[in-house]
C-alpha positions as CSV (number, residue, x, y, z in Angstrom):
1,X,-29.3,-48.1,25.8
2,X,-26.9,-46.0,27.9
3,X,-24.0,-47.2,25.7
4,X,-25.8,-46.2,22.5
5,X,-26.5,-42.7,24.0
6,X,-22.8,-42.3,24.9
7,X,-21.8,-43.4,21.4
8,X,-24.4,-41.0,19.8
9,X,-23.2,-38.2,22.0
10,X,-19.6,-38.8,21.2
11,X,-20.5,-38.8,17.5
12,X,-22.3,-35.5,17.8
13,X,-19.4,-34.0,19.7
14,X,-17.0,-35.1,17.0
15,X,-19.1,-33.6,14.3
16,X,-19.5,-30.4,16.3
17,X,-15.7,-30.2,16.8
18,X,-15.2,-30.7,13.1
19,X,-17.8,-28.0,12.3
20,X,-16.3,-25.5,14.8
21,X,-12.8,-26.2,13.5
22,X,-13.8,-25.7,9.8
23,X,-15.7,-22.5,10.7
24,X,-12.8,-21.3,12.8
25,X,-10.4,-21.9,9.9
26,X,-12.7,-20.1,7.5
27,X,-12.9,-17.1,9.9
28,X,-9.1,-17.0,10.4
29,X,-8.6,-17.1,6.6
30,X,-11.0,-14.2,6.1
31,X,-9.5,-12.2,8.9
32,X,-6.0,-12.8,7.5
33,X,-7.2,-11.8,4.1
34,X,-8.8,-8.6,5.5
35,X,-5.6,-7.7,7.4
36,X,-3.6,-8.1,4.2
37,X,-6.0,-6.0,2.2
38,X,-4.1,-3.0,0.7
39,X,-5.1,0.5,1.7
40,X,-3.8,3.9,0.7
41,X,-1.6,6.0,3.1
42,X,0.3,9.2,2.8
43,X,3.4,9.6,5.0
44,X,4.7,12.7,3.3
45,X,5.4,15.8,5.3
46,X,2.4,17.7,3.9
47,X,0.1,14.8,4.3
48,X,1.2,14.1,7.9
49,X,1.0,17.8,8.8
50,X,-2.5,18.1,7.5
51,X,-3.7,14.9,9.1
52,X,-2.2,15.9,12.5
53,X,-3.9,19.3,12.4
54,X,-7.3,17.9,11.4
55,X,-7.1,15.1,14.0
56,X,-6.0,17.5,16.8
57,X,-8.9,19.9,16.0
58,X,-11.4,17.0,15.9
59,X,-10.1,15.8,19.3
60,X,-10.2,19.3,20.8
61,X,-13.8,19.7,19.6
62,X,-15.0,16.4,21.0
63,X,-13.3,16.9,24.3
64,X,-14.7,20.4,24.7
65,X,-18.3,19.1,24.1
66,X,-17.8,16.3,26.5
67,X,-16.1,18.3,29.3
68,X,-18.6,21.2,28.8
69,X,-21.5,18.9,29.2
70,X,-20.0,17.4,32.4
71,X,-19.4,20.9,33.8
72,X,-15.6,20.3,33.9
73,X,-13.6,23.4,35.0
74,X,-12.0,25.3,32.1
75,X,-13.1,22.8,29.4
76,X,-11.7,25.0,26.6
77,X,-8.2,25.1,28.1
78,X,-8.2,21.4,28.8
79,X,-9.3,20.6,25.2
80,X,-6.6,23.0,23.8
81,X,-3.9,21.3,25.9
82,X,-5.1,17.9,24.7
83,X,-5.1,19.0,21.1
84,X,-1.5,20.3,21.5
85,X,-0.4,17.0,23.0
86,X,-2.2,15.2,20.2
87,X,-0.6,17.3,17.5
88,X,3.0,16.8,18.8
89,X,2.3,13.1,19.1
90,X,0.7,12.6,15.7
91,X,3.3,14.5,13.6
92,X,6.4,12.5,14.8
93,X,4.5,9.2,14.6
94,X,3.1,9.8,11.1
95,X,6.1,11.5,9.6
96,X,9.1,10.6,11.7
97,X,8.6,6.9,12.1
98,X,8.3,6.3,8.3
99,X,11.6,8.1,7.9
100,X,13.2,6.0,10.5
101,X,11.7,2.7,9.3
102,X,11.1,3.1,5.6
103,X,10.9,-0.6,4.9
104,X,8.2,-1.1,7.5
105,X,6.3,2.0,6.4
106,X,6.4,1.4,2.7
107,X,3.3,3.1,1.3
108,X,3.1,0.8,-1.7
109,X,2.8,-2.2,0.6
110,X,0.7,-0.7,3.4
111,X,-2.1,-3.0,4.6
112,X,-5.1,-2.9,7.0
113,X,-3.1,-5.0,9.5
114,X,-0.1,-2.5,9.5
115,X,-2.5,0.4,9.8
116,X,-4.2,-1.1,12.8
117,X,-0.8,-1.6,14.6
118,X,0.3,1.9,13.6
119,X,-3.0,3.4,14.9
120,X,-2.5,1.7,18.3
121,X,1.0,3.0,18.4
122,X,-0.2,6.6,17.7
123,X,-2.9,6.3,20.3
124,X,-0.2,5.1,22.8
125,X,1.9,8.2,22.0
126,X,-1.1,10.6,22.3
127,X,-2.0,9.1,25.6
128,X,1.5,9.3,27.0
129,X,2.1,12.9,26.0
130,X,-1.3,14.1,27.2
131,X,-0.9,12.3,30.5
132,X,2.3,14.3,31.0
133,X,0.9,17.7,29.8
134,X,-2.4,17.4,31.7
135,X,-0.6,16.2,34.8
136,X,1.7,19.2,34.7
137,X,-1.4,21.4,34.4
138,X,-2.7,19.6,37.5
139,X,-5.9,18.3,35.9
140,X,-7.5,15.2,37.3
141,X,-6.6,12.4,35.0
142,X,-8.1,9.0,34.0
143,X,-5.8,6.0,34.3
144,X,-3.5,5.6,31.4
145,X,-5.2,2.6,29.9
146,X,-8.7,4.2,30.3
147,X,-7.5,7.3,28.4
148,X,-5.9,5.0,25.8
149,X,-9.2,3.2,25.2
150,X,-11.1,6.5,25.0
151,X,-8.7,7.9,22.3
152,X,-9.1,4.7,20.3
153,X,-12.9,4.9,20.5
154,X,-12.8,8.6,19.7
155,X,-10.7,8.1,16.6
156,X,-12.0,4.7,15.2
157,X,-15.0,6.0,13.4
158,X,-13.5,9.1,11.6
159,X,-10.3,7.2,10.7
160,X,-12.3,4.3,9.2
161,X,-14.7,6.5,7.3
162,X,-11.8,8.6,6.0
163,X,-9.9,5.6,4.8
164,X,-13.0,4.1,3.1
165,X,-13.7,7.5,1.3
166,X,-10.1,7.9,0.1
167,X,-10.0,4.3,-1.0
168,X,-13.2,4.6,-3.0
169,X,-12.1,7.9,-4.6
170,X,-8.7,6.5,-5.6
171,X,-10.2,3.3,-7.0
172,X,-12.6,5.3,-9.2
173,X,-9.8,7.6,-10.4
174,X,-7.5,4.7,-11.2
175,X,-10.2,2.8,-13.0
176,X,-11.1,5.8,-15.1
177,X,-7.4,6.5,-15.9
178,X,-6.9,2.8,-16.8
179,X,-9.6,3.0,-19.4
180,X,-7.9,6.0,-21.0
181,X,-4.6,4.1,-20.9
182,X,-6.2,1.1,-22.7
183,X,-7.5,3.4,-25.4
184,X,-4.0,4.8,-25.9
185,X,-2.6,1.2,-25.9
186,X,-4.9,0.3,-28.8
187,X,-3.3,3.1,-30.9
188,X,0.1,2.0,-29.8
189,X,-0.5,-1.6,-30.9
190,X,-1.5,-0.5,-34.4
191,X,0.9,-1.7,-37.1
192,X,3.5,0.9,-38.0
193,X,5.8,1.1,-41.0
194,X,9.5,0.3,-40.1
195,X,12.1,2.4,-41.9
196,X,15.1,1.0,-40.2
197,X,16.2,-1.8,-37.9
198,X,15.7,-1.0,-34.2
199,X,18.7,-0.6,-32.0
200,X,19.7,-3.7,-30.0
201,X,19.2,-3.6,-26.3
202,X,22.3,-4.6,-24.4
203,X,22.0,-5.7,-20.8
204,X,25.0,-6.6,-18.7
205,X,25.9,-7.8,-15.2
206,X,27.9,-5.5,-12.9
207,X,31.1,-7.4,-13.5
208,X,30.5,-7.5,-17.3
209,X,30.8,-11.3,-17.4
210,X,27.1,-11.8,-18.2
211,X,25.3,-10.1,-21.1
212,X,22.1,-10.3,-23.0
213,X,21.5,-8.6,-26.4
214,X,17.9,-8.4,-27.6
215,X,15.7,-6.5,-30.0
216,X,13.5,-4.1,-28.0
217,X,10.3,-6.0,-28.7
218,X,11.8,-9.3,-27.4
219,X,12.1,-7.9,-23.9
220,X,9.0,-8.2,-21.9
221,X,9.9,-7.1,-18.4
222,X,12.6,-7.0,-15.7
223,X,12.1,-7.9,-12.1
224,X,14.4,-7.2,-9.2
225,X,14.7,-10.3,-7.0
226,X,17.1,-10.2,-4.0
227,X,20.4,-8.9,-5.3
228,X,19.9,-9.8,-8.9
229,X,17.5,-9.0,-11.8
230,X,15.4,-11.5,-13.7
231,X,15.1,-10.6,-17.4
232,X,12.0,-12.0,-19.1
233,X,12.1,-12.1,-22.9
234,X,10.9,-13.9,-25.9
235,X,12.9,-16.3,-28.1
236,X,10.8,-16.4,-31.2
237,X,7.4,-16.9,-29.4
238,X,8.8,-18.8,-26.4
239,X,9.2,-17.1,-23.0
240,X,12.7,-17.1,-21.6
241,X,14.3,-15.9,-18.3
242,X,17.9,-14.8,-17.9
243,X,19.3,-13.8,-14.5
244,X,21.8,-10.9,-14.3
245,X,23.8,-10.0,-11.2
246,X,23.0,-6.3,-11.3
247,X,20.7,-3.7,-9.9
248,X,17.4,-2.7,-11.5
249,X,18.6,1.0,-11.2
250,X,21.7,0.2,-13.4
251,X,19.7,-1.6,-16.0
252,X,17.1,1.2,-16.0
253,X,19.9,3.6,-17.0
254,X,20.9,1.2,-19.8
255,X,17.3,1.3,-21.1
256,X,16.9,5.0,-20.9
257,X,17.4,5.6,-24.7
258,X,14.4,3.3,-25.4
259,X,11.2,5.1,-24.4
260,X,9.1,2.0,-24.5
261,X,10.7,0.7,-21.3
262,X,9.5,2.2,-18.1
263,X,10.1,1.7,-14.4
264,X,6.6,1.1,-13.0
265,X,7.4,-0.1,-9.5
266,X,10.3,-0.5,-7.1
267,X,10.8,-4.0,-8.4
268,X,9.8,-3.8,-12.1
269,X,10.6,-2.3,-15.5
270,X,8.1,-3.1,-18.2
271,X,8.0,-2.9,-22.0
272,X,5.0,-0.7,-22.6
273,X,4.6,-2.2,-26.1
274,X,4.1,-5.6,-24.5
275,X,1.2,-4.4,-22.3
276,X,-2.1,-5.9,-23.4
277,X,-4.4,-4.4,-20.7
278,X,-4.3,-2.0,-17.9
279,X,-6.6,-2.5,-14.9
280,X,-7.1,0.1,-12.2
281,X,-7.0,-0.8,-8.5
282,X,-6.6,1.0,-5.1
283,X,-2.8,1.2,-5.3
284,X,-2.5,2.0,-9.0
285,X,-2.7,-0.3,-12.0
286,X,-2.2,-3.9,-12.8
287,X,-0.7,-4.8,-16.2
288,X,-1.4,-7.9,-18.3
289,X,1.4,-8.6,-20.7
290,X,1.6,-10.5,-23.9
291,X,4.1,-13.3,-23.7
292,X,3.8,-13.6,-19.9
293,X,1.2,-14.8,-17.4
294,X,2.7,-12.5,-14.7
295,X,0.6,-9.4,-13.8
296,X,2.9,-6.4,-13.2
297,X,1.9,-3.6,-10.7
298,X,2.2,0.1,-11.4
299,X,2.5,1.6,-8.0
300,X,1.0,5.0,-7.0
301,X,4.3,6.9,-7.2
302,X,4.8,5.8,-10.8
303,X,1.3,6.5,-12.1
304,X,2.0,9.9,-13.5
305,X,5.1,8.8,-15.3
306,X,3.2,5.7,-16.7
307,X,0.3,7.9,-18.0
308,X,2.6,10.4,-19.5
309,X,4.8,7.8,-21.3
310,X,1.8,5.9,-22.7
311,X,0.4,9.2,-24.0
312,X,3.8,10.1,-25.6
313,X,4.2,6.7,-27.3
314,X,0.6,6.6,-28.7
């Protein structure tokens, strides 16, 4: 009887461990997906300046209300000093750091996880500078980590709401613009009379030893991979890939005389006449191409050029 109970208990424990393990794996997967979710960010001078001013005013207002309610001495002066420290912490962190570390602070590949780490770094900077300023002004200070936690709690709600609002607005705008682009693509894909043979596209490697000569409509897209470029093209109706040891920038110059080819991302040049569908997302567009299963991104910094070129060709 006791042995049966022990065996039953061991069986239940095993099942429980399996269930907890599966649930934990599912949670980790969802958290990882959430941390890799793309979000919009603006590290330009103007964007960083405006955000620093708005955040500093918000912090000063909240601190003034709190300190006034607690009958702290000179609440306005304390709030003003804290706002000053916050501004001169926020601006270097939001504008200077992206200039120093452009690969890390790539706006086109900014994610929730990166934003959380950056927010913690900014809160650390604000805490450090305000500890120094308020200490010099001889105010009684909370311990560093207490102030750090207070700043995070103070900024969590407005930062989250702001990001959600911006994300929603950008998604709606890009989806609407994508619909317009699809209408223009329909006109672009209509049969046109050909009066003369199109000029051949000639792509070469940097040393000139490798070359590829194609008709414009054969070329689907180019992708920069490491220190070379993968050229995806059609041989009759069959997709082909040719690797050229060159930079995407050099090949972009070679394609300049053909308006149907456009740089749409740091890593891609696409043949606009090969685009079947444009889909809007938070970061920009996603392109579906004929002759390829690969979806090509149009990043935010190339959206205006993409819209203008599609309009021009249609």
